[in-house]
Structures are given as structure tokens and as C-alpha cells.
C-alpha positions in Angstrom: 0.0 0.0 0.0 1.2 3.5 -0.8 2.3 5.0 2.5 1.2 8.5 1.4 -2.3 7.4 0.3 -2.9 5.6 3.6 -1.9 8.6 5.7 -5.2 10.6 5.1 -5.9 14.1 4.0 -3.1 16.6 4.0 -0.7 14.2 5.6 2.9 15.3 5.5 5.1 13.5 3.0 8.6 12.2 3.2 9.7 14.9 0.6 8.2 17.6 2.8 10.0 16.3 5.9 13.3 16.2 3.9 12.7 19.8 2.7 12.0 21.0 6.2 15.0 19.3 7.7 17.2 20.7 4.9 15.7 24.2 5.2 16.9 24.5 8.8 20.3 22.8 8.1 19.5 20.0 10.6 20.8 16.4 10.7 17.4 15.0 11.9 16.2 11.8 10.1 13.4 13.0 7.8 11.7 9.6 8.1 11.7 9.8 11.9 10.2 13.3 11.7 7.6 12.1 9.2 6.6 9.1 11.5 6.2 11.4 14.5 4.3 14.0 12.5 1.9 11.4 11.1 1.4 9.8 14.5 0.5 13.2 16.0 -1.9 13.9 13.1 -3.5 10.4 13.5 -3.8 10.9 17.2 -5.6 14.2 16.6 -8.0 12.6 14.1 -8.7 9.6 16.3 -9.3 11.9 19.2 -11.9 13.9 17.1 -13.5 10.7 15.9 -13.6 9.4 19.5 -15.6 12.5 20.6 -18.1 11.9 17.8 -18.3 8.2 18.7 -18.9 8.8 22.4 -21.2 11.7 21.7 -23.6 9.1 20.3 -24.0 7.8 23.9 -24.1 11.2 25.5 -20.5 11.0 26.7 -17.1 12.4 25.9 -14.0 10.3 25.6 -12.9 11.5 29.1 -16.3 10.7 30.7 -16.3 7.3 29.1 -12.7 6.6 30.3 -13.6 7.6 33.8 -16.7 5.4 33.9 -14.8 2.4 32.4 -11.9 3.0 34.9 -14.4 2.9 37.8 -16.0 -0.3 36.4 -12.6 -1.9 36.0 -11.7 -1.2 39.6 -14.8 -2.4 41.5 -16.8 0.7 40.9 -15.0 3.0 43.4 -11.9 5.2 43.3 -10.7 8.4 44.9 -10.4 11.4 42.6 -6.6 11.3 42.9 -6.5 7.7 41.9 -8.7 8.5 38.9 -6.5 11.4 37.9 -3.4 9.1 38.1 -4.9 6.3 36.1 -6.4 8.5 33.5 -3.3 10.7 33.2 -5.1 13.9 33.8 -5.2 16.6 36.6 -7.4 16.5 39.7 -9.2 19.5 38.3 -10.0 17.6 35.1 -11.4 14.7 37.2 -13.5 17.1 39.2 -15.0 18.5 36.0 -15.7 15.1 34.6 -17.2 13.8 37.9 -19.4 16.9 38.3 -21.0 16.3 34.9 -21.4 12.6 35.4 -22.8 13.2 38.8 -25.4 15.6 37.4 -26.5 12.8 35.1 -26.6 10.2 37.9 -23.9 8.1 36.3 -21.5 8.5 39.3 -21.9 9.7 42.9 -19.5 10.9 45.6 -19.4 9.6 49.1 -17.1 10.0 52.0 -14.1 7.6 51.9 -14.2 4.8 54.4 -10.4 4.7 54.5 -9.9 8.4 54.7 -12.7 10.3 56.4 -11.4 13.6 55.1 -11.7 12.6 51.4 -14.4 11.4 49.0 -14.5 8.5 46.6 -16.3 8.4 43.3 -18.6 5.5 42.8 -20.2 4.1 39.7 -24.0 4.1 40.0 -26.3 1.5 38.6 -27.3 4.0 36.0 -23.6 4.5 35.0 -23.1 0.7 34.8 -26.2 0.4 32.7 -24.9 3.1 30.3 -21.6 1.2 29.9 -23.5 -2.1 29.3 -25.8 -0.4 26.8 -23.0 1.1 24.7 -20.7 -1.9 24.9 -22.0 -3.8 21.8 -21.7 -0.8 19.4 -18.6 0.5 21.0 -16.6 -2.7 20.8 -17.9 -3.3 17.2 -16.6 0.1 16.2 -13.3 -0.4 18.0 -12.7 -3.7 16.3 -13.6 -2.1 12.9 -11.1 0.7 13.6 -8.2 -1.8 13.4 -10.1 -4.3 11.1 -7.6 -3.8 8.3 -4.8 -5.3 10.5 -4.2 -9.0 11.0 -3.8 -10.4 14.5 -0.1 -10.5 14.0 0.0 -6.9 12.7 -2.0 -5.8 15.8 0.5 -7.5 18.1 3.3 -5.8 16.3 1.5 -2.5 16.4 0.9 -2.8 20.2 4.7 -3.4 20.6 5.6 -0.4 18.4 3.0 1.8 20.1 4.4 1.0 23.5 7.9 1.9 22.3 6.6 5.2 20.9 4.7 6.0 24.0 7.9 5.4 26.0 9.4 8.3 24.0 6.6 10.8 24.7 8.7 12.6 27.3 11.0 13.8 24.5 8.2 16.3 23.6 7.6 17.6 27.1 10.8 17.5 29.1 12.8 20.6 29.6 
């Protein structure tokens, strides 16, 4: 398959990456730059598609992830545990929980372990929402990677883990 055709609309090309690297007189590997640029573009497009997808169920990606994380951990977690497992700030968790609580999908209650803090619990309504969306959600997730064989998916998971391990290169000082 042509790598440029598979990249999607307005995807950068290897020639563009070569020109950019040369323009600045750098020794960067144009192919590495291209892979990173396309990965970032794909991440943005998948993120946008995810918002449309979860919007069908009255959720956002963040709200779904929070509900699923609660479900995966016995239906109860502290806000700080949620923030850590979702990779977001406590303020973000507070905003997500506020919205989900208004809809009756989660509730807050005092922590049994730490009387000063609260825990977020998945309500029956929240569990029902996850159960109701599961068939379509997992069908669409499977279709997203349907063009890959099981072996390619395994390779992709390995490659993705190695790329994720390099994310700090974008954010460290």
C-alpha cells in the first residue's frame, strides 16, 4: 500500500520532511520526523472521531474513560486515583465527575479509609450506560483496526508501547 495514500488528507510526505530538515540545516532523520508528524496527526484525528463516537452515547472520551476505569476497579476510586490512572489533573477529574454526577452516572461519598476525602462510585445507571453502549462501542473499536491481521495488531501494540515510552521527548525541559 502506498504510505502517502494511507496517511489521510493533508498528511505530510517524506519529501516535505526532507525539505523542512534541509531548510533548517539539521541532521534529523526525515523519516523519523515524518513518522512522528503522522502519528501526531493520526492521534488528533482519532481523538476527534472518538468524541463523535462517544457523543452518540451522551458521553465524551474523558467521561467514558472515567466510567470504564471505575468499572474496571470495583466501581469505586478516589479522585486522585482517577487522575493518576487517566493521566489527567485532579481539576479535570473534578469537572468530569461533576458532569457525570449531574446525570446520575456516578456519585460521591465519604471515603471509608480516609474520612477527610471522598470517593467516586459508579452508580447502577452508570453501569447500565456502559453495558448499553458496549456492543456498538466494541464493534466500532474492532472495525477501527479491522484492516490489520492479529499478527500486525500484536506488532502495532509493541511499536506503540515503544513510541509512548518516548513521549517525554516532547515535554521534558
